[in-house]
N, C-alpha and C positions, 0 to 999 in steps of 0.2 A: 503542238501541231494538230491540225484538224484531221480526225480519223475518217470521217464520212459526212455526207450531207446531213443536216439537221432532220430529225424525225418529227413528224407532226405530234408525236406523243409528248414532246417537250412542252408545247403550249398547254396541253392537258395537265401535265404534272405541275407546271407553274401555277396554273389556275387552281389546282387542287390545294397546293400549299398556301396560296393567297387566301383561299376560303378557310383553311384550317386556322390560319392566324387572324382571320377576320380583317384582312387588309383590302382596301379598295385599290384600284389601279393607281389612284393618286397617292395613297399611302405608300405603296410599294415604290413608286417612282421617286417619291421624296426621300425614302430611306436608302434607296440604291443610287441616288444621284442621277436620275434619268427623267423621262417625261411620261405622263400617262399615255400619250399617243404611241410612244415607242413600246411601252409595256403591252398595249393593246395589239400592236403589230406583231410582237413576239408571240403572244398567246394565240393569235390566229394564223401564224406561220408566214405572215407577209414580210417579216424581217428575221434574219438569222443572227442570233446573238454571238458575240465573241466569247472566247473562253473566260476572259476577265469579267465580262458582263454576267455570265452564268454564275460565277463565283460571287459577284456582288449581289445579285438577286437572291441567291441561296443564303448568303450571310444576313441580308436584310430580313429574310423570313425565318431565320434561325433554324434552317433545315438540318437535321442530323447528318453527320458525315457520310454515313452509308448511302443515304438518299441523295446527298450532294453528288456522289459519284454517279448515281443513277441519272441525275439531271445532266451531268456532263456527257454521259454516254448518249442520252437521248438527243443532245444538241450536236452530237458528232465528234466529241472530244474524248480522249483517253481519261480514265479516272485520275484524280489528283491525290486522293487521300489513301495512304497505305492500309492494308488489312493484315497486320502481322498476327500470328498465332501466339496465344499466351504460352510462354515458355521459350519463345524464339529470342534470338540475340537482340532483335530490334526493341523488344519490350523487357530487356533484362533489368533495367532500373525500376520499371513498373512492377515487375515480378518481385524484385527485392523489397520494394516498399510494401507490397501486399503481404509478403511472408512476414515482415516485421510487424505489421498491424495485427495479423492473426496471432502471432506469438505473444505480442505484448498484451493481448486481450485475455490470455489464459488466466484462470481456468474456465472463464466463461465462454460460451459458444460464439463462434464467428465464422462466416462463410463468404466466399467470393462467388458472385453469380453473373451470368450474362444477362442481356436485356430480356430474355425470355424466362428469367427466374430459374435457370438451370444451374445447379451448383458446380463450380469449376474447382474450387479449393475449399478445404475445411480445416479448422484447427482441431486439436485434441478434444476441446470442450464440446464442439459441435459433433464430432464423431461419437463422443460418449453419449450425448443427448439423443441423437437420431439412432445410434446403434442400440441403445437401450429400448427406445420406442419400437423399433422394427424387429428386434431379436425374436426368434433366431434367424430371421432372414437378413441378408445384407442390404446395404443401401442400394436402391436401384440405380442403374446407369443408363441415361442420365437421371439424376435426382432433381426433380422439379419441385420447388418449394410450394408453388400454388397448388399443384396436384396433390402433394403429400398432405397439405393442411386442409384441403377442401373436399377431395374425393374420399369415399369410404375406404378405410384402411386402418392399420394400427396407430398411425400418427394422429389422424383425425379423432379416432376413438379415445385417445388420451387427452384431447383438448377439452377441458371441462366447461369452458365458456365458448364453445364453437359457434353458437348462434350469433354471438356478437363479433367474434373474430372473423368469420367468413365475409360479411359485408365490409368490414373495415379493411381487410386484406385486399379485396378486389378494388376498393376505392384507392388504396395506396398504390396498387399496381398501375392504375390509370394515372394517378398524380405523378408518379416517379418514372413513367415511361420516358425513354430518350426523346428529348425535344417536346415532351408532353403529348406524344402521339405513339400509339401502338404500331409495331411492325405487323406484317400480315399474320405471321405464325402466332405471335402472342395475342393478337386480336382474336384469332380463331379459337385459341385456347380459352381466353376469357369468355368468349361467346358461349362455348360449350359448357363451361363451368356455371355461368349465370343461368343457362337454360335448364339445368338440372332441377327437377321438381323440389328437392330438399333445399337447394340453394335459393331458388326463386321464392320459396315460402319465407325464408328468413330475410330476404331482400325487401319483401313487400309487407312483412308482418307488422302488427301494431307495436311490437317491442323495439323496432328499429329507431334508434335515437342518434343524434350527433354525438361523437365522442367528446368527453369532458377534458381530455388531455391530448396533446398532439402526437401520441404514441399509441401502439396497440399492446395492451396487456394480454398475455396468454398464460393460462393456468394449465400446466401439464400434470397429469397423474403418472407418477413413476412408481408403479406398484402401490404400496401403501403410503407413499410420500407424495406431497404436492409441492411443485415449484412454480412460482409466479414470475414470469420474465417479461420484459419489454425490449424492443429492438430499435436501433437507429441505423438508417441506411446512408452510406456515404458514396460519393462519386469522385472521379478525377476531374479537377477543376478546369484545366485548359488543355484537353487532349488534341493531338493532331493526327492520331491514328484511330481508325474506326473501332477496332477491338477495345482500345483503351477507353474510348468514350462510352462504350456500352457496358463496362464493368460496374458492378455494384458490390459494395462490402456491407453486409448486414451483421451488426454486432449486437448480441443479446446481453442484457444487464439484469441483475436481480431487482425485482420491484419492491422488495422489503427485506428487513434484516433476517426474518425467518428463512426466506429462500436463500439468502447469502450464506447463512450458517449451514443449511441443508446441503447446498451445492458443494461447499468446501468439504463437508464430511464425505459426500459421495465421491468426489474426485480424489480425496486423500485415501479412500478405501479402494480406489481403482474401479468404481462403479458398482 
């Protein structure tokens, strides 16, 4: 049911996403089963799209679910995609799957993050890693992985190869953003991090090179010990809920046998 007359903002939003995806009006019309003339009329406010057409246009542009709700609202319709909280009954199966993934990855660290890289869940391995790095202080709430790794603090101080990790981590954040586009809060966080003089120096320094492998190797100093880890980020393949689409599972793996042996000794000794 139409909730209100279409807002002129809808045309601006549609034009924005068309620009993001580098679609011409012809490209979008073809993908959505419409005509360039109709797309032009919608963008200028001369035509009011139906709810079905808003969804078709959003799908054609691969707009993230949260932003699809925004398009629907701007067009005068109620949101279509639910936004259930992690831990709610609606996401019980998702929560169960995440808990199983975290448990199965023990003793190595694994965390569940939202699209802004805030930690929502952590297994014992991750709690041990970050607990050791931050001790005697507790893990901040919220714990943001980008800020912990890039801003000055005990975690960054323990990263022995920080000058190569920081650029790679920021590149990964952009590459793995939902729909390939930062939301406003994450975009602002990344902007602030990139504008730091120390970060800017390593982003533009002569030592910046393309990674030789498709993962980020991180060397942590844990007291007198060094552990070398790399991580893999997973997402939910076909979500119909906004929260589920934005979840990220980052699992850390030992990069070599020495780290594997060291980590097993640490976890066996309780840290």
